[in-house]
Backbone as ProteinMPNN parsed JSONL, in Angstrom:
{"seq_chain_A": "MGTAIEMLAGGAALLLIGAFGGEWSHFQPAHVSQSSIIALVYLIIFGSLAGYTAYIWLLSNASLALTSTYAYVNPVVAVFLGVLFDNERLTPTAILAAVVIVAAIILITSSRQIPSQPQEREALAQAAEH", "coords_chain_A": {"N_chain_A": [[-16.338, 19.897, 165.05], [-18.449, 18.793, 163.904], [-20.439, 20.457, 164.759], [-19.97, 22.764, 163.383], [-20.187, 22.059, 160.844], [-22.99, 21.466, 160.685], [-24.006, 24.04, 161.351], [-22.951, 25.549, 158.97], [-24.305, 24.264, 156.948], [-26.849, 24.62, 157.474], [-26.93, 27.45, 157.061], [-26.299, 27.622, 154.582], [-28.375, 26.039, 153.206], [-30.602, 27.833, 154.059], [-29.808, 30.05, 152.461], [-30.259, 29.098, 150.077], [-32.827, 28.616, 149.871], [-33.908, 31.165, 150.127], [-32.995, 32.227, 147.875], [-34.321, 30.716, 145.798], [-36.924, 31.301, 146.511], [-37.107, 33.948, 145.768], [-36.148, 35.981, 147.304], [-33.753, 37.377, 146.995], [-34.034, 39.437, 144.913], [-35.46, 41.314, 146.03], [-33.528, 42.487, 147.77], [-31.526, 45.108, 148.828], [-28.45, 46.27, 148.87], [-27.753, 48.94, 149.434], [-29.454, 49.78, 151.194], [-29.164, 48.766, 153.619], [-28.441, 49.359, 156.794], [-25.826, 50.754, 159.043], [-26.066, 50.023, 161.776], [-27.547, 47.669, 161.345], [-25.883, 45.919, 160.23], [-23.704, 45.941, 162.254], [-25.393, 44.557, 164.289], [-25.79, 42.052, 162.947], [-23.075, 41.149, 162.782], [-22.655, 40.892, 165.648], [-24.611, 39.031, 166.444], [-23.633, 36.791, 164.907], [-20.982, 36.359, 166.181], [-21.429, 36.499, 168.994], [-23.937, 35.191, 169.575], [-23.976, 32.71, 167.903], [-21.315, 31.623, 167.475], [-19.824, 32.069, 170.008], [-21.954, 31.435, 171.888], [-23.048, 29.018, 171.163], [-20.866, 27.42, 171.474], [-20.25, 27.543, 174.179], [-22.62, 26.357, 175.183], [-22.258, 23.656, 173.973], [-19.939, 22.946, 175.474], [-20.961, 23.229, 178.099], [-22.714, 21.096, 178.02], [-21.206, 18.901, 178.134], [-19.948, 19.254, 180.415], [-21.759, 19.666, 182.724], [-24.595, 18.755, 184.591], [-27.505, 17.536, 182.643], [-29.965, 18.765, 183.614], [-29.229, 21.123, 184.791], [-27.887, 22.4, 182.453], [-30.05, 22.644, 180.606], [-31.158, 24.881, 181.628], [-30.316, 27.098, 180.273], [-32.179, 27.794, 178.203], [-34.219, 29.049, 179.678], [-33.119, 31.03, 180.889], [-32.112, 32.725, 178.877], [-34.196, 34.24, 177.536], [-34.853, 35.778, 179.598], [-32.557, 37.408, 180.138], [-32.39, 38.655, 177.626], [-34.721, 40.28, 177.717], [-34.023, 42.094, 179.745], [-31.564, 43.185, 178.641], [-32.803, 44.612, 176.479], [-34.131, 46.403, 177.836], [-32.11, 47.899, 178.983], [-30.218, 48.651, 177.028], [-31.823, 49.451, 174.647], [-33.88, 51.014, 175.413], [-36.514, 49.732, 175.943], [-39.61, 49.026, 177.213], [-40.294, 48.074, 180.411], [-42.61, 45.825, 181.338], [-45.138, 44.97, 183.914], [-45.986, 42.34, 183.51], [-43.905, 41.18, 182.423], [-41.965, 41.502, 184.267], [-42.964, 39.79, 186.316], [-42.866, 37.328, 184.91], [-40.169, 37.131, 184.596], [-39.396, 36.767, 187.346], [-40.777, 34.405, 187.784], [-39.473, 32.664, 186.169], [-36.724, 32.74, 186.905], [-37.09, 31.796, 189.635], [-37.852, 29.193, 189.019], [-35.599, 28.168, 188.059], [-33.868, 28.317, 190.034], [-35.05, 26.412, 191.647], [-34.522, 24.053, 190.084], [-31.642, 24.055, 189.994], [-30.926, 23.9, 192.63], [-31.997, 21.421, 193.523], [-31.689, 18.106, 194.515], [-29.456, 16.27, 192.637], [-30.131, 13.363, 190.511], [-28.392, 10.591, 189.708], [-27.974, 9.929, 186.296], [-26.893, 7.864, 184.677], [-25.91, 4.502, 184.788], [-23.463, 3.944, 185.823], [-22.668, 6.114, 187.242], [-24.507, 5.86, 189.3], [-23.761, 3.5, 190.574], [-21.103, 4.257, 191.306], [-21.805, 6.246, 193.156], [-23.061, 4.582, 195.138], [-21.245, 2.907, 195.996], [-19.462, 4.743, 196.907], [-21.024, 5.511, 199.193], [-21.198, 3.344, 200.741], [-18.606, 3.227, 201.942]], "CA_chain_A": [[-16.391, 19.889, 163.738], [-19.83, 18.564, 163.421], [-21.408, 21.558, 164.945], [-19.562, 23.743, 162.416], [-20.743, 21.519, 159.623], [-24.406, 21.661, 160.942], [-24.119, 25.55, 161.041], [-22.675, 25.862, 157.62], [-25.364, 23.538, 156.125], [-28.153, 25.35, 157.771], [-26.967, 28.692, 156.446], [-26.45, 27.362, 152.897], [-29.86, 25.781, 152.977], [-31.272, 29.121, 154.003], [-29.47, 31.053, 151.252], [-30.672, 28.474, 148.772], [-34.255, 28.647, 149.884], [-34.204, 32.431, 149.986], [-32.732, 32.464, 146.333], [-35.482, 30.231, 144.976], [-38.132, 31.93, 146.957], [-37.199, 35.316, 145.237], [-35.695, 37.033, 148.305], [-32.523, 38.319, 146.468], [-34.535, 40.255, 144.119], [-35.848, 42.474, 146.966], [-32.627, 42.887, 148.548], [-30.757, 46.312, 148.13], [-27.327, 46.6, 149.891], [-27.458, 50.292, 149.798], [-30.543, 50.038, 152.211], [-28.674, 48.067, 154.896], [-27.85, 50.219, 157.951], [-24.591, 50.261, 159.814], [-26.505, 49.394, 162.856], [-27.99, 46.347, 161.031], [-24.605, 45.286, 159.997], [-23.185, 45.552, 163.648], [-26.112, 43.658, 164.905], [-25.591, 40.821, 162.469], [-21.822, 40.683, 163.323], [-22.793, 40.679, 167.066], [-25.272, 37.755, 166.349], [-22.679, 35.793, 164.448], [-20.074, 36.099, 167.074], [-21.949, 35.993, 170.297], [-25.283, 34.294, 169.344], [-23.769, 31.517, 167.161], [-19.986, 31.078, 167.897], [-19.557, 31.937, 171.555], [-22.976, 30.961, 172.626], [-23.05, 27.658, 170.865], [-19.568, 26.77, 172.159], [-20.441, 27.567, 175.722], [-23.701, 25.3, 175.328], [-21.643, 22.417, 173.841], [-18.946, 22.773, 176.675], [-21.814, 22.928, 179.266], [-23.349, 19.773, 177.906], [-20.285, 17.947, 178.561], [-19.321, 19.493, 181.898], [-22.693, 19.855, 183.702], [-25.875, 17.862, 184.306], [-28.518, 18.013, 181.986], [-30.859, 19.787, 184.067], [-28.418, 22.729, 184.72], [-27.646, 22.779, 180.901], [-31.353, 23.065, 180.174], [-31.63, 26.095, 182.234], [-29.998, 28.067, 179.246], [-33.278, 28.17, 177.473], [-35.181, 29.753, 180.528], [-32.305, 32.363, 181.067], [-31.992, 33.621, 177.641], [-35.298, 35.415, 177.242], [-34.826, 37.05, 180.656], [-31.498, 38.259, 179.817], [-32.78, 39.444, 176.449], [-35.528, 41.394, 178.025], [-33.272, 43.313, 180.522], [-30.664, 43.874, 177.76], [-33.563, 45.396, 175.563], [-34.391, 47.816, 178.676], [-30.866, 48.612, 179.293], [-29.699, 49.261, 175.705], [-32.785, 49.979, 173.666], [-35.0, 51.732, 176.105], [-37.737, 49.113, 175.803], [-40.427, 49.275, 178.435], [-40.436, 46.658, 181.324], [-44.102, 45.797, 181.877], [-45.388, 44.227, 185.192], [-46.111, 41.011, 183.161], [-42.437, 40.87, 182.031], [-41.341, 41.25, 185.683], [-43.513, 38.678, 186.839], [-42.458, 36.098, 184.128], [-38.763, 36.955, 184.779], [-39.393, 36.201, 188.735], [-41.125, 32.847, 187.757], [-38.38, 31.817, 185.553], [-35.708, 32.729, 187.891], [-37.414, 30.937, 190.72], [-37.82, 27.794, 188.594], [-34.027, 27.862, 187.796], [-33.306, 28.136, 191.483], [-35.427, 25.078, 192.159], [-33.86, 23.164, 189.33], [-30.233, 23.918, 190.329], [-30.788, 23.428, 194.035], [-32.689, 20.205, 193.873], [-30.837, 17.028, 194.446], [-29.433, 15.49, 191.227], [-30.237, 11.964, 190.512], [-27.559, 10.163, 188.636], [-28.872, 9.251, 185.053], [-25.909, 6.756, 184.099], [-25.785, 3.311, 185.782], [-22.096, 3.936, 186.398], [-22.73, 7.186, 188.278], [-25.381, 5.374, 190.354], [-22.995, 2.473, 191.215], [-20.076, 4.905, 192.006], [-22.374, 6.874, 194.458], [-23.47, 3.475, 196.032], [-20.041, 2.327, 196.486], [-18.948, 5.793, 198.051], [-21.874, 5.581, 200.466], [-20.647, 2.279, 201.505], [-17.293, 3.453, 202.638]], "C_chain_A": [[-17.768, 19.634, 163.211], [-20.705, 19.667, 163.604], [-21.138, 22.56, 163.917], [-20.312, 23.303, 161.02], [-22.245, 21.878, 159.585], [-24.703, 23.245, 160.618], [-23.976, 26.068, 159.69], [-23.703, 25.31, 156.657], [-26.422, 24.155, 156.221], [-28.105, 26.547, 157.007], [-27.029, 28.569, 154.98], [-27.863, 27.079, 152.673], [-30.822, 26.987, 152.946], [-31.072, 30.024, 152.843], [-30.293, 30.362, 150.187], [-32.237, 28.776, 148.705], [-34.655, 30.214, 149.63], [-34.045, 32.678, 148.5], [-33.908, 32.04, 145.575], [-36.677, 30.715, 145.358], [-38.129, 33.561, 146.382], [-36.86, 36.399, 146.132], [-34.606, 38.106, 147.735], [-33.05, 39.317, 145.557], [-35.029, 41.737, 144.818], [-34.811, 43.232, 147.941], [-31.775, 44.074, 148.003], [-29.618, 46.591, 149.12], [-27.216, 48.004, 150.255], [-28.466, 50.803, 151.096], [-30.145, 49.436, 153.532], [-27.977, 49.014, 155.714], [-26.557, 49.731, 158.552], [-25.063, 49.508, 161.114], [-27.013, 47.83, 162.563], [-26.729, 45.408, 160.864], [-23.873, 44.937, 161.23], [-23.927, 44.5, 164.332], [-25.893, 42.109, 164.314], [-24.093, 40.285, 162.835], [-21.862, 40.239, 164.87], [-23.394, 39.176, 167.166], [-24.353, 36.684, 165.997], [-21.654, 35.505, 165.593], [-20.589, 35.694, 168.528], [-23.185, 34.996, 170.351], [-24.773, 33.065, 168.788], [-22.373, 31.047, 167.776], [-19.771, 30.881, 169.253], [-20.681, 31.361, 172.281], [-23.229, 29.49, 172.435], [-21.899, 26.648, 171.456], [-19.803, 26.664, 173.465], [-21.488, 26.49, 175.955], [-23.03, 23.892, 175.139], [-20.798, 22.052, 175.002], [-19.824, 22.518, 177.774], [-22.475, 21.442, 179.185], [-22.311, 18.589, 178.351], [-19.704, 17.994, 179.856], [-20.394, 19.554, 182.97], [-23.788, 18.853, 183.501], [-26.706, 18.569, 183.36], [-29.712, 18.911, 182.373], [-30.474, 21.17, 184.32], [-28.349, 23.269, 183.352], [-28.959, 23.106, 180.475], [-31.819, 24.394, 180.577], [-31.361, 27.342, 181.313], [-31.39, 28.685, 178.629], [-34.307, 28.953, 178.224], [-34.4, 31.168, 180.714], [-32.106, 33.241, 179.893], [-32.975, 34.67, 177.345], [-35.246, 36.435, 178.401], [-33.719, 37.939, 180.528], [-31.848, 39.098, 178.634], [-33.671, 40.601, 176.827], [-34.811, 42.526, 178.852], [-32.241, 43.904, 179.655], [-31.409, 44.918, 176.881], [-33.945, 46.658, 176.406], [-33.233, 48.562, 178.898], [-30.29, 49.19, 178.076], [-30.659, 49.969, 174.572], [-34.081, 50.533, 174.172], [-36.317, 50.928, 175.907], [-38.401, 49.105, 177.247], [-40.651, 47.902, 179.193], [-41.895, 46.781, 181.911], [-44.125, 44.811, 183.14], [-45.466, 42.614, 184.854], [-44.839, 40.269, 182.921], [-41.788, 40.651, 183.368], [-41.655, 39.945, 186.255], [-42.983, 37.288, 186.24], [-40.944, 35.979, 184.373], [-38.474, 36.265, 186.355], [-39.699, 34.707, 188.656], [-40.07, 32.004, 187.216], [-37.095, 31.667, 186.368], [-35.86, 31.747, 189.153], [-37.33, 29.43, 190.311], [-36.326, 27.289, 188.349], [-33.28, 27.447, 189.179], [-33.707, 26.812, 191.934], [-34.675, 23.878, 191.379], [-32.373, 22.88, 189.877], [-30.067, 23.576, 191.662], [-31.323, 22.06, 194.446], [-31.422, 19.193, 193.83], [-30.612, 16.293, 193.107], [-29.39, 14.044, 191.363], [-29.531, 11.608, 189.424], [-28.353, 9.435, 187.354], [-28.044, 8.037, 184.447], [-25.869, 5.68, 185.255], [-24.544, 3.339, 186.485], [-22.024, 5.117, 187.395], [-23.483, 6.565, 189.461], [-24.576, 4.379, 191.167], [-21.787, 3.245, 191.979], [-20.551, 5.678, 193.321], [-22.63, 5.765, 195.532], [-22.372, 3.057, 196.777], [-19.298, 3.431, 197.557], [-19.692, 5.818, 199.348], [-21.549, 4.487, 201.404], [-19.389, 2.505, 202.447], [-17.414, 4.517, 203.556]], "O_chain_A": [[-18.189, 20.194, 162.199], [-21.616, 19.902, 162.812], [-22.095, 23.243, 163.55], [-20.902, 24.087, 160.276], [-22.727, 22.489, 158.631], [-25.51, 23.607, 159.762], [-24.748, 26.92, 159.252], [-23.923, 25.91, 155.604], [-27.088, 24.351, 155.204], [-29.071, 26.817, 156.294], [-27.71, 29.303, 154.263], [-28.529, 27.845, 151.977], [-31.659, 27.167, 152.062], [-31.986, 30.66, 152.318], [-30.989, 31.049, 149.439], [-32.806, 29.119, 147.668], [-35.663, 30.47, 148.971], [-34.92, 33.308, 147.907], [-34.479, 32.809, 144.801], [-37.595, 30.587, 144.548], [-39.1, 34.29, 146.581], [-37.166, 37.566, 145.887], [-34.589, 39.318, 147.95], [-32.261, 40.256, 145.446], [-34.992, 42.867, 144.332], [-35.048, 44.205, 148.656], [-31.355, 44.043, 146.846], [-29.9, 47.148, 150.181], [-26.639, 48.312, 151.297], [-28.342, 51.824, 151.772], [-30.855, 49.653, 154.514], [-26.909, 49.469, 155.307], [-26.231, 48.544, 158.58], [-24.494, 48.476, 161.471], [-26.898, 46.933, 163.399], [-26.665, 44.278, 161.349], [-23.422, 43.799, 161.36], [-23.321, 43.604, 164.92], [-25.833, 41.128, 165.055], [-23.931, 39.106, 163.15], [-21.156, 39.313, 165.268], [-22.841, 38.279, 167.802], [-24.27, 35.699, 166.73], [-21.525, 34.324, 165.915], [-20.188, 34.688, 169.113], [-23.268, 34.099, 171.19], [-25.291, 32.114, 169.374], [-22.372, 30.097, 168.558], [-19.557, 29.766, 169.728], [-20.411, 30.77, 173.327], [-23.576, 28.779, 173.378], [-22.014, 25.468, 171.789], [-19.538, 25.573, 173.97], [-21.289, 25.709, 176.886], [-23.186, 23.027, 176.001], [-20.91, 20.933, 175.502], [-19.512, 21.563, 178.485], [-22.701, 20.758, 180.183], [-22.67, 17.52, 178.845], [-19.09, 17.065, 180.381], [-20.001, 19.498, 184.135], [-23.92, 18.206, 182.462], [-26.733, 19.789, 183.197], [-30.311, 19.646, 181.587], [-31.174, 22.164, 184.128], [-28.692, 24.421, 183.088], [-28.938, 24.135, 179.798], [-32.729, 24.98, 179.991], [-31.967, 28.404, 181.454], [-31.618, 29.894, 178.596], [-35.211, 29.505, 177.596], [-34.986, 32.25, 180.688], [-31.945, 34.454, 180.031], [-32.666, 35.8, 176.968], [-35.51, 37.631, 178.28], [-33.853, 39.138, 180.77], [-31.567, 40.295, 178.698], [-33.477, 41.731, 176.381], [-35.015, 43.72, 178.632], [-31.97, 45.09, 179.843], [-30.839, 45.956, 176.544], [-34.073, 47.766, 175.886], [-33.293, 49.787, 179.004], [-29.853, 50.336, 178.182], [-30.293, 50.85, 173.794], [-35.138, 50.537, 173.542], [-37.296, 51.64, 175.681], [-37.734, 49.174, 178.279], [-41.091, 46.872, 178.683], [-42.272, 47.61, 182.739], [-43.236, 43.981, 183.33], [-45.119, 41.752, 185.661], [-44.667, 39.068, 183.132], [-41.101, 39.646, 183.55], [-40.808, 39.128, 186.619], [-42.721, 36.312, 186.943], [-40.433, 34.86, 184.368], [-37.581, 35.446, 186.571], [-39.06, 33.868, 189.293], [-39.78, 30.887, 187.643], [-36.502, 30.593, 186.472], [-34.943, 31.053, 189.592], [-36.857, 28.566, 191.05], [-35.996, 26.108, 188.458], [-32.424, 26.584, 189.371], [-32.91, 26.09, 192.533], [-34.281, 22.877, 191.979], [-31.958, 21.754, 190.151], [-29.057, 22.931, 191.943], [-31.123, 21.609, 195.574], [-30.371, 19.432, 193.234], [-31.562, 15.753, 192.54], [-28.696, 13.512, 192.23], [-29.785, 12.064, 188.309], [-29.189, 8.539, 187.478], [-28.646, 7.257, 183.71], [-25.806, 5.972, 186.449], [-24.451, 2.851, 187.612], [-21.275, 5.002, 188.365], [-23.047, 6.779, 190.592], [-24.693, 4.401, 192.392], [-21.499, 2.924, 193.132], [-19.869, 5.746, 194.344], [-22.426, 6.017, 196.719], [-22.425, 2.852, 197.99], [-18.754, 3.167, 198.629], [-19.151, 6.087, 200.421], [-21.595, 4.613, 202.628], [-19.27, 1.983, 203.556], [-16.445, 4.863, 204.231]]}, "name": "protein", "num_of_chains": 1, "seq": "MGTAIEMLAGGAALLLIGAFGGEWSHFQPAHVSQSSIIALVYLIIFGSLAGYTAYIWLLSNASLALTSTYAYVNPVVAVFLGVLFDNERLTPTAILAAVVIVAAIILITSSRQIPSQPQEREALAQAAEH"}
């Protein structure tokens, strides 16, 4: 519920800022293309609702190090989706960046996790004694 309130408040604030900034005087609904509407609906469903819900679930079910890898994975996925669906050009720099990011994620996820909570450290210490 808190997440929904944050997202709604953010959207409302942006609408107000746009209205007071004069953005609405330039908006012409007739010039909005069908592909723009489809893109907006896609971003609302997958970018906001599904993506944020998955992120919140991951925060409560995985380590913080693993959860933080989403920030590195998203740009790589976006680049390859652009190549796949929008005929964007894949440059050697983008390929190198993707390789570096994937290598970093492999290092993060394969490293030994150190418990962050005292209870977790104590439980591991007790398990090691038995």
